[in-house]
A tleap script that builds the chain and sets N, CA, C and O, in Angstrom:
source leaprc.protein.ff14SB
mol = sequence {
  NMET THR GLN ILE THR SER THR ALA GLN SER
  LEU SER GLU ARG ILE GLY THR ASP LEU ALA
  PHE PRO ILE ASN GLY ASN PHE GLN THR VAL
  THR GLY LEU ASP LEU LEU LEU GLN ASP ILE
  GLN LEU LEU LEU LEU THR THR PRO GLY GLU
  ARG VAL ASN ASN PRO ASN TYR GLY CYS GLY
  LEU LYS ASN GLN LEU TRP GLU ASN ILE ASP
  GLU ALA PHE SER SER GLY LYS LYS ASN ILE
  ALA THR ALA ILE ASN THR TYR GLU PRO ARG
  VAL THR LEU THR LEU VAL THR GLY THR ILE
  ASN ARG ASN THR ASP LEU ILE MET PHE GLN
  ILE LYS PHE ILE VAL ASN ALA THR ASN SER
  PRO VAL ASN LEU VAL PHE PRO PHE ARG SER
  ALA SER GLN LEU ALA SER CALA
}
set mol.1.N position { 22.228 -21.258 34.563 }
set mol.1.CA position { 21.342 -22.073 33.748 }
set mol.1.C position { 22.038 -22.508 32.463 }
set mol.1.O position { 21.826 -23.625 31.991 }
set mol.2.N position { 22.858 -21.643 31.902 }
set mol.2.CA position { 23.568 -21.978 30.680 }
set mol.2.C position { 24.536 -23.133 30.905 }
set mol.2.O position { 24.682 -24.005 30.048 }
set mol.3.N position { 25.198 -23.136 32.064 }
set mol.3.CA position { 26.148 -24.201 32.375 }
set mol.3.C position { 25.445 -25.551 32.435 }
set mol.3.O position { 25.970 -26.537 31.918 }
set mol.4.N position { 24.270 -25.616 33.052 }
set mol.4.CA position { 23.523 -26.871 33.158 }
set mol.4.C position { 23.137 -27.365 31.770 }
set mol.4.O position { 23.280 -28.551 31.473 }
set mol.5.N position { 22.652 -26.470 30.922 }
set mol.5.CA position { 22.258 -26.848 29.577 }
set mol.5.C position { 23.457 -27.353 28.781 }
set mol.5.O position { 23.357 -28.373 28.099 }
set mol.6.N position { 24.577 -26.663 28.857 }
set mol.6.CA position { 25.748 -27.094 28.100 }
set mol.6.C position { 26.290 -28.412 28.636 }
set mol.6.O position { 26.783 -29.228 27.858 }
set mol.7.N position { 26.212 -28.645 29.953 }
set mol.7.CA position { 26.643 -29.921 30.524 }
set mol.7.C position { 25.748 -31.044 30.044 }
set mol.7.O position { 26.236 -32.114 29.682 }
set mol.8.N position { 24.438 -30.815 30.035 }
set mol.8.CA position { 23.504 -31.835 29.564 }
set mol.8.C position { 23.726 -32.117 28.081 }
set mol.8.O position { 23.659 -33.270 27.655 }
set mol.9.N position { 23.986 -31.087 27.301 }
set mol.9.CA position { 24.233 -31.279 25.882 }
set mol.9.C position { 25.526 -32.046 25.663 }
set mol.9.O position { 25.571 -32.956 24.834 }
set mol.10.N position { 26.565 -31.698 26.385 }
set mol.10.CA position { 27.828 -32.401 26.191 }
set mol.10.C position { 27.725 -33.848 26.646 }
set mol.10.O position { 28.352 -34.722 26.048 }
set mol.11.N position { 26.955 -34.121 27.684 }
set mol.11.CA position { 26.755 -35.496 28.128 }
set mol.11.C position { 26.048 -36.298 27.052 }
set mol.11.O position { 26.454 -37.423 26.762 }
set mol.12.N position { 24.992 -35.742 26.448 }
set mol.12.CA position { 24.292 -36.470 25.403 }
set mol.12.C position { 25.179 -36.650 24.177 }
set mol.12.O position { 25.078 -37.663 23.486 }
set mol.13.N position { 26.051 -35.677 23.898 }
set mol.13.CA position { 26.983 -35.819 22.786 }
set mol.13.C position { 28.002 -36.922 23.060 }
set mol.13.O position { 28.364 -37.673 22.154 }
set mol.14.N position { 28.466 -37.022 24.311 }
set mol.14.CA position { 29.476 -38.017 24.645 }
set mol.14.C position { 28.887 -39.414 24.779 }
set mol.14.O position { 29.548 -40.391 24.426 }
set mol.15.N position { 27.667 -39.532 25.278 }
set mol.15.CA position { 27.058 -40.845 25.471 }
set mol.15.C position { 26.217 -41.243 24.262 }
set mol.15.O position { 26.198 -42.415 23.886 }
set mol.16.N position { 25.525 -40.288 23.649 }
set mol.16.CA position { 24.775 -40.583 22.437 }
set mol.16.C position { 23.291 -40.336 22.569 }
set mol.16.O position { 22.797 -39.939 23.624 }
set mol.17.N position { 22.590 -40.582 21.474 }
set mol.17.CA position { 21.147 -40.444 21.383 }
set mol.17.C position { 20.616 -41.625 20.590 }
set mol.17.O position { 21.238 -42.059 19.621 }
set mol.18.N position { 19.471 -42.144 21.001 }
set mol.18.CA position { 18.864 -43.279 20.300 }
set mol.18.C position { 17.369 -43.247 20.546 }
set mol.18.O position { 16.864 -42.344 21.213 }
set mol.19.N position { 16.661 -44.226 20.012 }
set mol.19.CA position { 15.225 -44.338 20.249 }
set mol.19.C position { 14.970 -44.965 21.610 }
set mol.19.O position { 15.714 -45.838 22.057 }
set mol.20.N position { 13.915 -44.510 22.256 }
set mol.20.CA position { 13.510 -45.092 23.530 }
set mol.20.C position { 12.774 -46.400 23.260 }
set mol.20.O position { 11.947 -46.473 22.351 }
set mol.21.N position { 13.067 -47.413 24.035 }
set mol.21.CA position { 12.391 -48.702 23.915 }
set mol.21.C position { 11.429 -48.875 25.057 }
set mol.21.O position { 11.707 -48.359 26.140 }
set mol.22.N position { 10.325 -49.557 24.900 }
set mol.22.CA position { 9.838 -50.107 23.639 }
set mol.22.C position { 9.226 -49.020 22.770 }
set mol.22.O position { 8.768 -47.990 23.263 }
set mol.23.N position { 9.227 -49.271 21.466 }
set mol.23.CA position { 8.632 -48.334 20.514 }
set mol.23.C position { 7.152 -48.673 20.418 }
set mol.23.O position { 6.781 -49.748 19.947 }
set mol.24.N position { 6.324 -47.762 20.860 }
set mol.24.CA position { 4.873 -47.993 20.887 }
set mol.24.C position { 4.153 -47.114 19.879 }
set mol.24.O position { 3.187 -46.433 20.224 }
set mol.25.N position { 4.618 -47.126 18.633 }
set mol.25.CA position { 3.964 -46.337 17.608 }
set mol.25.C position { 4.462 -44.908 17.521 }
set mol.25.O position { 4.171 -44.208 16.551 }
set mol.26.N position { 5.208 -44.468 18.520 }
set mol.26.CA position { 5.790 -43.127 18.459 }
set mol.26.C position { 7.298 -43.263 18.637 }
set mol.26.O position { 7.783 -44.174 19.308 }
set mol.27.N position { 8.006 -42.361 18.036 }
set mol.27.CA position { 9.454 -42.440 18.054 }
set mol.27.C position { 10.008 -41.360 18.971 }
set mol.27.O position { 10.275 -40.236 18.545 }
set mol.28.N position { 10.174 -41.722 20.232 }
set mol.28.CA position { 10.755 -40.797 21.204 }
set mol.28.C position { 12.241 -41.104 21.325 }
set mol.28.O position { 12.669 -42.251 21.194 }
set mol.29.N position { 13.010 -40.066 21.576 }
set mol.29.CA position { 14.444 -40.281 21.731 }
set mol.29.C position { 14.816 -40.298 23.206 }
set mol.29.O position { 14.114 -39.759 24.062 }
set mol.30.N position { 15.934 -40.929 23.463 }
set mol.30.CA position { 16.486 -40.984 24.807 }
set mol.30.C position { 17.969 -40.631 24.687 }
set mol.30.O position { 18.639 -41.055 23.745 }
set mol.31.N position { 18.469 -39.862 25.635 }
set mol.31.CA position { 19.857 -39.414 25.577 }
set mol.31.C position { 20.526 -39.538 26.937 }
set mol.31.O position { 19.877 -39.814 27.946 }
set mol.32.N position { 21.827 -39.329 26.941 }
set mol.32.CA position { 22.584 -39.249 28.185 }
set mol.32.C position { 22.512 -40.504 29.036 }
set mol.32.O position { 22.583 -41.623 28.528 }
set mol.33.N position { 22.371 -40.303 30.332 }
set mol.33.CA position { 22.360 -41.410 31.288 }
set mol.33.C position { 21.182 -42.344 31.050 }
set mol.33.O position { 21.315 -43.555 31.221 }
set mol.34.N position { 20.028 -41.804 30.658 }
set mol.34.CA position { 18.870 -42.659 30.364 }
set mol.34.C position { 19.178 -43.629 29.227 }
set mol.34.O position { 18.785 -44.795 29.279 }
set mol.35.N position { 19.871 -43.155 28.210 }
set mol.35.CA position { 20.271 -44.021 27.096 }
set mol.35.C position { 21.250 -45.088 27.576 }
set mol.35.O position { 21.130 -46.257 27.210 }
set mol.36.N position { 22.195 -44.692 28.377 }
set mol.36.CA position { 23.189 -45.638 28.881 }
set mol.36.C position { 22.525 -46.748 29.696 }
set mol.36.O position { 22.847 -47.923 29.519 }
set mol.37.N position { 21.606 -46.385 30.581 }
set mol.37.CA position { 20.903 -47.390 31.386 }
set mol.37.C position { 20.053 -48.294 30.500 }
set mol.37.O position { 19.989 -49.502 30.725 }
set mol.38.N position { 19.397 -47.713 29.492 }
set mol.38.CA position { 18.604 -48.518 28.561 }
set mol.38.C position { 19.495 -49.505 27.810 }
set mol.38.O position { 19.137 -50.673 27.660 }
set mol.39.N position { 20.646 -49.047 27.340 }
set mol.39.CA position { 21.557 -49.921 26.600 }
set mol.39.C position { 22.095 -51.052 27.462 }
set mol.39.O position { 22.240 -52.178 26.986 }
set mol.40.N position { 22.391 -50.769 28.715 }
set mol.40.CA position { 22.873 -51.824 29.614 }
set mol.40.C position { 21.770 -52.848 29.872 }
set mol.40.O position { 22.033 -54.050 29.875 }
set mol.41.N position { 20.553 -52.388 30.087 }
set mol.41.CA position { 19.442 -53.317 30.292 }
set mol.41.C position { 19.206 -54.178 29.052 }
set mol.41.O position { 18.958 -55.377 29.173 }
set mol.42.N position { 19.281 -53.577 27.861 }
set mol.42.CA position { 19.131 -54.357 26.629 }
set mol.42.C position { 20.254 -55.375 26.487 }
set mol.42.O position { 20.016 -56.498 26.040 }
set mol.43.N position { 21.464 -55.001 26.858 }
set mol.43.CA position { 22.597 -55.931 26.833 }
set mol.43.C position { 22.333 -57.119 27.744 }
set mol.43.O position { 22.566 -58.264 27.356 }
set mol.44.N position { 21.847 -56.852 28.957 }
set mol.44.CA position { 21.613 -57.931 29.916 }
set mol.44.C position { 20.452 -58.831 29.516 }
set mol.44.O position { 20.421 -60.002 29.895 }
set mol.45.N position { 19.501 -58.302 28.759 }
set mol.45.CA position { 18.348 -59.090 28.326 }
set mol.45.C position { 18.560 -59.807 26.993 }
set mol.45.O position { 17.705 -60.580 26.561 }
set mol.46.N position { 19.695 -59.553 26.342 }
set mol.46.CA position { 19.989 -60.186 25.060 }
set mol.46.C position { 20.761 -61.478 25.290 }
set mol.46.O position { 21.753 -61.503 26.019 }
set mol.47.N position { 20.294 -62.546 24.661 }
set mol.47.CA position { 20.975 -63.836 24.725 }
set mol.47.C position { 21.967 -63.905 23.575 }
set mol.47.O position { 21.608 -63.582 22.443 }
set mol.48.N position { 23.211 -64.320 23.834 }
set mol.48.CA position { 24.164 -64.456 22.731 }
set mol.48.C position { 23.567 -65.337 21.620 }
set mol.48.O position { 23.006 -66.403 21.871 }
set mol.49.N position { 23.714 -64.842 20.386 }
set mol.49.CA position { 23.143 -65.529 19.237 }
set mol.49.C position { 21.907 -64.840 18.684 }
set mol.49.O position { 21.481 -65.142 17.570 }
set mol.50.N position { 21.321 -63.914 19.447 }
set mol.50.CA position { 20.124 -63.209 18.983 }
set mol.50.C position { 20.433 -62.146 17.933 }
set mol.50.O position { 19.589 -61.870 17.081 }
set mol.51.N position { 21.592 -61.560 17.973 }
set mol.51.CA position { 21.958 -60.511 17.016 }
set mol.51.C position { 22.689 -61.136 15.841 }
set mol.51.O position { 23.730 -61.771 16.008 }
set mol.52.N position { 22.136 -60.951 14.662 }
set mol.52.CA position { 22.673 -61.598 13.465 }
set mol.52.C position { 24.099 -61.141 13.166 }
set mol.52.O position { 24.973 -61.975 12.927 }
set mol.53.N position { 24.346 -59.845 13.176 }
set mol.53.CA position { 25.667 -59.331 12.817 }
set mol.53.C position { 26.659 -59.331 13.968 }
set mol.53.O position { 27.837 -59.035 13.769 }
set mol.54.N position { 26.202 -59.657 15.163 }
set mol.54.CA position { 27.088 -59.712 16.321 }
set mol.54.C position { 26.633 -60.870 17.214 }
set mol.54.O position { 26.052 -60.639 18.274 }
set mol.55.N position { 26.892 -62.111 16.794 }
set mol.55.CA position { 26.331 -63.267 17.499 }
set mol.55.C position { 26.835 -63.472 18.921 }
set mol.55.O position { 26.196 -64.185 19.694 }
set mol.56.N position { 27.959 -62.870 19.285 }
set mol.56.CA position { 28.472 -63.029 20.646 }
set mol.56.C position { 27.911 -62.000 21.612 }
set mol.56.O position { 28.071 -62.139 22.824 }
set mol.57.N position { 27.251 -60.960 21.087 }
set mol.57.CA position { 26.715 -59.875 21.920 }
set mol.57.C position { 25.619 -60.405 22.838 }
set mol.57.O position { 24.753 -61.165 22.405 }
set mol.58.N position { 25.658 -60.007 24.083 }
set mol.58.CA position { 24.620 -60.387 25.036 }
set mol.58.C position { 25.219 -60.843 26.344 }
set mol.58.O position { 26.430 -60.794 26.562 }
set mol.59.N position { 24.318 -61.293 27.215 }
set mol.59.CA position { 24.733 -61.641 28.564 }
set mol.59.C position { 24.558 -63.121 28.881 }
set mol.59.O position { 25.352 -63.677 29.639 }
set mol.60.N position { 23.566 -63.757 28.337 }
set mol.60.CA position { 23.324 -65.154 28.652 }
set mol.60.C position { 22.606 -65.358 29.970 }
set mol.60.O position { 22.509 -66.481 30.464 }
set mol.61.N position { 22.103 -64.272 30.541 }
set mol.61.CA position { 21.402 -64.369 31.820 }
set mol.61.C position { 20.114 -65.180 31.688 }
set mol.61.O position { 19.751 -65.931 32.593 }
set mol.62.N position { 19.431 -65.025 30.562 }
set mol.62.CA position { 18.178 -65.770 30.363 }
set mol.62.C position { 18.413 -67.273 30.282 }
set mol.62.O position { 17.491 -68.056 30.511 }
set mol.63.N position { 19.647 -67.685 29.956 }
set mol.63.CA position { 19.961 -69.119 29.933 }
set mol.63.C position { 19.944 -69.726 31.334 }
set mol.63.O position { 19.880 -70.947 31.479 }
set mol.64.N position { 20.000 -68.895 32.351 }
set mol.64.CA position { 20.012 -69.361 33.741 }
set mol.64.C position { 18.612 -69.475 34.342 }
set mol.64.O position { 18.462 -69.789 35.523 }
set mol.65.N position { 17.598 -69.221 33.534 }
set mol.65.CA position { 16.227 -69.155 34.029 }
set mol.65.C position { 15.810 -70.404 34.810 }
set mol.65.O position { 15.189 -70.288 35.866 }
set mol.66.N position { 16.140 -71.579 34.312 }
set mol.66.CA position { 15.685 -72.816 34.945 }
set mol.66.C position { 16.743 -73.458 35.839 }
set mol.66.O position { 16.539 -74.566 36.336 }
set mol.67.N position { 17.851 -72.787 36.045 }
set mol.67.CA position { 18.903 -73.319 36.901 }
set mol.67.C position { 18.532 -73.161 38.381 }
set mol.67.O position { 17.631 -72.401 38.737 }
set mol.68.N position { 19.240 -73.887 39.215 }
set mol.68.CA position { 19.152 -73.704 40.656 }
set mol.68.C position { 19.429 -72.240 40.956 }
set mol.68.O position { 20.291 -71.635 40.319 }
set mol.69.N position { 18.720 -71.663 41.907 }
set mol.69.CA position { 18.832 -70.224 42.158 }
set mol.69.C position { 20.246 -69.823 42.578 }
set mol.69.O position { 20.699 -68.732 42.231 }
set mol.70.N position { 20.945 -70.674 43.309 }
set mol.70.CA position { 22.319 -70.362 43.697 }
set mol.70.C position { 23.240 -70.352 42.478 }
set mol.70.O position { 24.121 -69.500 42.367 }
set mol.71.N position { 23.032 -71.303 41.566 }
set mol.71.CA position { 23.817 -71.347 40.325 }
set mol.71.C position { 23.478 -70.157 39.443 }
set mol.71.O position { 24.369 -69.565 38.834 }
set mol.72.N position { 22.197 -69.798 39.368 }
set mol.72.CA position { 21.775 -68.637 38.574 }
set mol.72.C position { 22.413 -67.359 39.133 }
set mol.72.O position { 22.835 -66.486 38.373 }
set mol.73.N position { 22.479 -67.260 40.438 }
set mol.73.CA position { 23.079 -66.083 41.079 }
set mol.73.C position { 24.571 -66.003 40.785 }
set mol.73.O position { 25.071 -64.951 40.385 }
set mol.74.N position { 25.277 -67.097 40.978 }
set mol.74.CA position { 26.725 -67.126 40.762 }
set mol.74.C position { 27.070 -66.887 39.284 }
set mol.74.O position { 27.912 -66.045 38.969 }
set mol.75.N position { 26.426 -67.620 38.395 }
set mol.75.CA position { 26.687 -67.458 36.966 }
set mol.75.C position { 26.220 -66.100 36.469 }
set mol.75.O position { 26.850 -65.497 35.601 }
set mol.76.N position { 25.118 -65.624 37.022 }
set mol.76.CA position { 24.584 -64.330 36.612 }
set mol.76.C position { 25.551 -63.198 36.893 }
set mol.76.O position { 25.737 -62.315 36.055 }
set mol.77.N position { 26.172 -63.216 38.069 }
set mol.77.CA position { 27.156 -62.181 38.403 }
set mol.77.C position { 28.317 -62.194 37.414 }
set mol.77.O position { 28.762 -61.143 36.952 }
set mol.78.N position { 28.800 -63.389 37.094 }
set mol.78.CA position { 29.912 -63.512 36.151 }
set mol.78.C position { 29.500 -63.060 34.756 }
set mol.78.O position { 30.237 -62.335 34.088 }
set mol.79.N position { 28.309 -63.495 34.317 }
set mol.79.CA position { 27.836 -63.137 32.977 }
set mol.79.C position { 27.621 -61.630 32.836 }
set mol.79.O position { 27.968 -61.043 31.811 }
set mol.80.N position { 27.055 -61.014 33.856 }
set mol.80.CA position { 26.827 -59.566 33.833 }
set mol.80.C position { 28.158 -58.821 33.748 }
set mol.80.O position { 28.312 -57.906 32.939 }
set mol.81.N position { 29.112 -59.213 34.579 }
set mol.81.CA position { 30.424 -58.550 34.578 }
set mol.81.C position { 31.120 -58.710 33.229 }
set mol.81.O position { 31.676 -57.749 32.696 }
set mol.82.N position { 31.092 -59.908 32.683 }
set mol.82.CA position { 31.730 -60.156 31.391 }
set mol.82.C position { 31.069 -59.346 30.286 }
set mol.82.O position { 31.759 -58.742 29.465 }
set mol.83.N position { 29.741 -59.327 30.253 }
set mol.83.CA position { 29.015 -58.601 29.202 }
set mol.83.C position { 29.296 -57.104 29.263 }
set mol.83.O position { 29.577 -56.483 28.238 }
set mol.84.N position { 29.224 -56.527 30.442 }
set mol.84.CA position { 29.448 -55.080 30.565 }
set mol.84.C position { 30.897 -54.731 30.251 }
set mol.84.O position { 31.157 -53.752 29.550 }
set mol.85.N position { 31.837 -55.510 30.754 }
set mol.85.CA position { 33.249 -55.235 30.472 }
set mol.85.C position { 33.580 -55.403 28.989 }
set mol.85.O position { 34.460 -54.718 28.467 }
set mol.86.N position { 32.884 -56.305 28.316 }
set mol.86.CA position { 33.162 -56.573 26.907 }
set mol.86.C position { 32.461 -55.604 25.972 }
set mol.86.O position { 33.060 -55.140 25.002 }
set mol.87.N position { 31.200 -55.290 26.248 }
set mol.87.CA position { 30.385 -54.572 25.266 }
set mol.87.C position { 29.971 -53.159 25.661 }
set mol.87.O position { 29.251 -52.506 24.905 }
set mol.88.N position { 30.393 -52.677 26.798 }
set mol.88.CA position { 29.980 -51.325 27.199 }
set mol.88.C position { 31.196 -50.479 27.551 }
set mol.88.O position { 31.551 -50.353 28.723 }
set mol.89.N position { 31.845 -49.890 26.525 }
set mol.89.CA position { 33.063 -49.110 26.781 }
set mol.89.C position { 32.798 -47.753 27.435 }
set mol.89.O position { 33.740 -47.077 27.850 }
set mol.90.N position { 31.532 -47.349 27.532 }
set mol.90.CA position { 31.224 -46.039 28.127 }
set mol.90.C position { 31.266 -46.057 29.643 }
set mol.90.O position { 31.156 -45.006 30.275 }
set mol.91.N position { 31.425 -47.254 30.250 }
set mol.91.CA position { 31.437 -47.355 31.705 }
set mol.91.C position { 32.632 -48.178 32.176 }
set mol.91.O position { 33.216 -48.955 31.420 }
set mol.92.N position { 32.976 -47.982 33.449 }
set mol.92.CA position { 33.958 -48.817 34.128 }
set mol.92.C position { 33.226 -49.531 35.254 }
set mol.92.O position { 32.784 -48.906 36.218 }
set mol.93.N position { 33.106 -50.831 35.124 }
set mol.93.CA position { 32.394 -51.634 36.113 }
set mol.93.C position { 33.202 -51.706 37.397 }
set mol.93.O position { 34.403 -51.971 37.359 }
set mol.94.N position { 32.555 -51.472 38.537 }
set mol.94.CA position { 33.253 -51.542 39.816 }
set mol.94.C position { 32.807 -52.731 40.658 }
set mol.94.O position { 33.607 -53.285 41.412 }
set mol.95.N position { 31.525 -53.138 40.541 }
set mol.95.CA position { 31.039 -54.228 41.391 }
set mol.95.C position { 29.740 -54.804 40.835 }
set mol.95.O position { 28.866 -54.069 40.374 }
set mol.96.N position { 29.630 -56.119 40.885 }
set mol.96.CA position { 28.360 -56.800 40.615 }
set mol.96.C position { 28.105 -57.696 41.808 }
set mol.96.O position { 28.892 -58.596 42.099 }
set mol.97.N position { 27.013 -57.452 42.491 }
set mol.97.CA position { 26.629 -58.249 43.643 }
set mol.97.C position { 25.113 -58.395 43.602 }
set mol.97.O position { 24.485 -58.040 42.604 }
set mol.98.N position { 24.532 -58.900 44.648 }
set mol.98.CA position { 23.084 -59.033 44.661 }
set mol.98.C position { 22.585 -59.758 45.880 }
set mol.98.O position { 23.353 -60.174 46.748 }
set mol.99.N position { 21.277 -59.899 45.922 }
set mol.99.CA position { 20.631 -60.629 47.010 }
set mol.99.C position { 19.617 -61.603 46.420 }
set mol.99.O position { 19.044 -61.363 45.357 }
set mol.100.N position { 19.412 -62.691 47.125 }
set mol.100.CA position { 18.461 -63.720 46.695 }
set mol.100.C position { 17.291 -63.724 47.664 }
set mol.100.O position { 17.486 -63.771 48.879 }
set mol.101.N position { 16.073 -63.673 47.131 }
set mol.101.CA position { 14.873 -63.886 47.926 }
set mol.101.C position { 14.382 -65.289 47.590 }
set mol.101.O position { 13.798 -65.509 46.529 }
set mol.102.N position { 14.616 -66.228 48.484 }
set mol.102.CA position { 14.269 -67.630 48.215 }
set mol.102.C position { 12.762 -67.887 48.226 }
set mol.102.O position { 12.305 -68.876 47.654 }
set mol.103.N position { 11.997 -67.026 48.859 }
set mol.103.CA position { 10.543 -67.205 48.869 }
set mol.103.C position { 9.924 -66.927 47.503 }
set mol.103.O position { 8.941 -67.561 47.120 }
set mol.104.N position { 10.500 -65.983 46.773 }
set mol.104.CA position { 9.948 -65.605 45.469 }
set mol.104.C position { 10.861 -65.987 44.311 }
set mol.104.O position { 10.513 -65.759 43.152 }
set mol.105.N position { 12.026 -66.565 44.606 }
set mol.105.CA position { 13.041 -66.875 43.595 }
set mol.105.C position { 13.439 -65.644 42.796 }
set mol.105.O position { 13.657 -65.722 41.587 }
set mol.106.N position { 13.534 -64.513 43.475 }
set mol.106.CA position { 13.920 -63.268 42.838 }
set mol.106.C position { 15.353 -62.916 43.233 }
set mol.106.O position { 15.697 -62.874 44.414 }
set mol.107.N position { 16.168 -62.667 42.228 }
set mol.107.CA position { 17.530 -62.209 42.454 }
set mol.107.C position { 17.569 -60.733 42.089 }
set mol.107.O position { 17.171 -60.345 40.991 }
set mol.108.N position { 18.048 -59.921 43.008 }
set mol.108.CA position { 18.213 -58.496 42.745 }
set mol.108.C position { 19.711 -58.237 42.554 }
set mol.108.O position { 20.457 -58.110 43.524 }
set mol.109.N position { 20.138 -58.163 41.287 }
set mol.109.CA position { 21.531 -57.869 41.002 }
set mol.109.C position { 21.763 -56.373 41.175 }
set mol.109.O position { 20.989 -55.551 40.686 }
set mol.110.N position { 22.828 -56.039 41.870 }
set mol.110.CA position { 23.235 -54.644 42.039 }
set mol.110.C position { 24.509 -54.451 41.218 }
set mol.110.O position { 25.536 -55.084 41.463 }
set mol.111.N position { 24.407 -53.565 40.249 }
set mol.111.CA position { 25.510 -53.323 39.327 }
set mol.111.C position { 26.006 -51.901 39.555 }
set mol.111.O position { 25.276 -50.933 39.343 }
set mol.112.N position { 27.233 -51.791 39.982 }
set mol.112.CA position { 27.823 -50.471 40.236 }
set mol.112.C position { 28.893 -50.207 39.188 }
set mol.112.O position { 29.746 -51.050 38.911 }
set mol.113.N position { 28.823 -49.012 38.613 }
set mol.113.CA position { 29.795 -48.637 37.598 }
set mol.113.C position { 30.003 -47.138 37.612 }
set mol.113.O position { 29.241 -46.394 38.229 }
set mol.114.N position { 31.045 -46.707 36.923 }
set mol.114.CA position { 31.355 -45.291 36.776 }
set mol.114.C position { 31.168 -44.928 35.309 }
set mol.114.O position { 31.697 -45.599 34.423 }
set mol.115.N position { 30.414 -43.864 35.057 }
set mol.115.CA position { 30.237 -43.368 33.694 }
set mol.115.C position { 31.521 -42.648 33.310 }
set mol.115.O position { 31.892 -41.658 33.940 }
set mol.116.N position { 32.189 -43.132 32.294 }
set mol.116.CA position { 33.495 -42.592 31.923 }
set mol.116.C position { 33.422 -41.129 31.478 }
set mol.116.O position { 34.355 -40.367 31.732 }
set mol.117.N position { 32.335 -40.727 30.823 }
set mol.117.CA position { 32.220 -39.359 30.303 }
set mol.117.C position { 32.108 -38.323 31.407 }
set mol.117.O position { 32.510 -37.173 31.226 }
set mol.118.N position { 31.564 -38.722 32.554 }
set mol.118.CA position { 31.342 -37.758 33.641 }
set mol.118.C position { 32.078 -38.120 34.921 }
set mol.118.O position { 32.121 -37.324 35.859 }
set mol.119.N position { 32.659 -39.323 34.968 }
set mol.119.CA position { 33.332 -39.826 36.160 }
set mol.119.C position { 32.382 -39.885 37.355 }
set mol.119.O position { 32.792 -39.691 38.499 }
set mol.120.N position { 31.098 -40.158 37.070 }
set mol.120.CA position { 30.105 -40.226 38.144 }
set mol.120.C position { 29.682 -41.673 38.391 }
set mol.120.O position { 29.486 -42.429 37.440 }
set mol.121.N position { 29.537 -42.064 39.660 }
set mol.121.CA position { 29.129 -43.433 39.982 }
set mol.121.C position { 27.622 -43.622 39.789 }
set mol.121.O position { 26.828 -42.710 40.022 }
set mol.122.N position { 27.254 -44.820 39.361 }
set mol.122.CA position { 25.847 -45.174 39.155 }
set mol.122.C position { 25.625 -46.546 39.758 }
set mol.122.O position { 26.487 -47.421 39.673 }
set mol.123.N position { 24.463 -46.728 40.368 }
set mol.123.CA position { 24.064 -48.018 40.921 }
set mol.123.C position { 22.796 -48.451 40.202 }
set mol.123.O position { 21.758 -47.802 40.336 }
set mol.124.N position { 22.864 -49.538 39.442 }
set mol.124.CA position { 21.715 -50.075 38.719 }
set mol.124.C position { 21.265 -51.353 39.402 }
set mol.124.O position { 22.067 -52.264 39.608 }
set mol.125.N position { 19.997 -51.428 39.752 }
set mol.125.CA position { 19.434 -52.648 40.329 }
set mol.125.C position { 18.670 -53.363 39.225 }
set mol.125.O position { 17.761 -52.798 38.617 }
set mol.126.N position { 19.046 -54.608 38.972 }
set mol.126.CA position { 18.473 -55.384 37.874 }
set mol.126.C position { 17.821 -56.638 38.451 }
set mol.126.O position { 18.527 -57.530 38.921 }
set mol.127.N position { 16.480 -56.728 38.427 }
set mol.127.CA position { 15.812 -57.910 38.980 }
set mol.127.C position { 15.830 -59.077 37.995 }
set mol.127.O position { 15.707 -58.885 36.786 }
set mol.128.N position { 15.984 -60.272 38.524 }
set mol.128.CA position { 15.963 -61.494 37.714 }
set mol.128.C position { 15.223 -62.562 38.507 }
set mol.128.O position { 15.587 -62.865 39.643 }
set mol.129.N position { 14.190 -63.127 37.910 }
set mol.129.CA position { 13.411 -64.159 38.588 }
set mol.129.C position { 13.774 -65.521 38.030 }
set mol.129.O position { 13.657 -65.767 36.829 }
set mol.130.N position { 14.212 -66.398 38.908 }
set mol.130.CA position { 14.503 -67.779 38.532 }
set mol.130.C position { 13.176 -68.547 38.485 }
set mol.130.O position { 12.281 -68.316 39.298 }
set mol.131.N position { 13.073 -69.435 37.550 }
set mol.131.CA position { 11.834 -70.205 37.412 }
set mol.131.C position { 11.993 -71.625 37.935 }
set mol.131.O position { 11.134 -72.472 37.689 }
set mol.132.N position { 13.072 -71.896 38.648 }
set mol.132.CA position { 13.333 -73.259 39.121 }
set mol.132.C position { 12.240 -73.737 40.053 }
set mol.132.O position { 11.930 -74.929 40.070 }
set mol.133.N position { 11.642 -72.839 40.833 }
set mol.133.CA position { 10.575 -73.239 41.739 }
set mol.133.C position { 9.312 -73.613 40.965 }
set mol.133.O position { 8.536 -74.450 41.427 }
set mol.134.N position { 9.093 -73.013 39.803 }
set mol.134.CA position { 7.925 -73.323 38.995 }
set mol.134.C position { 7.958 -74.760 38.480 }
set mol.134.O position { 6.915 -75.397 38.330 }
set mol.135.N position { 9.154 -75.264 38.212 }
set mol.135.CA position { 9.286 -76.613 37.680 }
set mol.135.C position { 8.864 -77.669 38.694 }
set mol.135.O position { 8.388 -78.739 38.314 }
set mol.136.N position { 9.035 -77.378 39.972 }
set mol.136.CA position { 8.714 -78.372 40.991 }
set mol.136.C position { 7.304 -78.173 41.567 }
set mol.136.O position { 6.840 -78.992 42.361 }
set mol.137.N position { 6.635 -77.108 41.177 }
set mol.137.CA position { 5.301 -76.829 41.716 }
set mol.137.C position { 4.249 -77.724 41.106 }
set mol.137.O position { 3.073 -77.617 41.452 }
savepdb mol mol.pdb
quit
């Protein structure tokens, strides 16, 4: 039991601790892998230019919202890979792929990476809905 506790503590020390989002009137903390996944999701949802002190930070995925779904898929994979490789030094990206559901205009991006602190593989599924079908409805 002591080994598990010390491993969890060292993981949180190596990856960090922050507030859990969204903040709903209470300040809960998030650590370790949960923090890392939260930070990656925030990175992917941030449009470059939104952060005052770091205007290049972000993914630009939201800029693809009204694009053709094939273009959104292709550009999205590139944008995700560039953002993670540029702004997330705690991981080593291994693959960004995904699937398109043309009936719902939903893209399910699959992001595979290795957590550098633990050398463990992680698979994050990130949904993105294109709104191109809404424009023609």
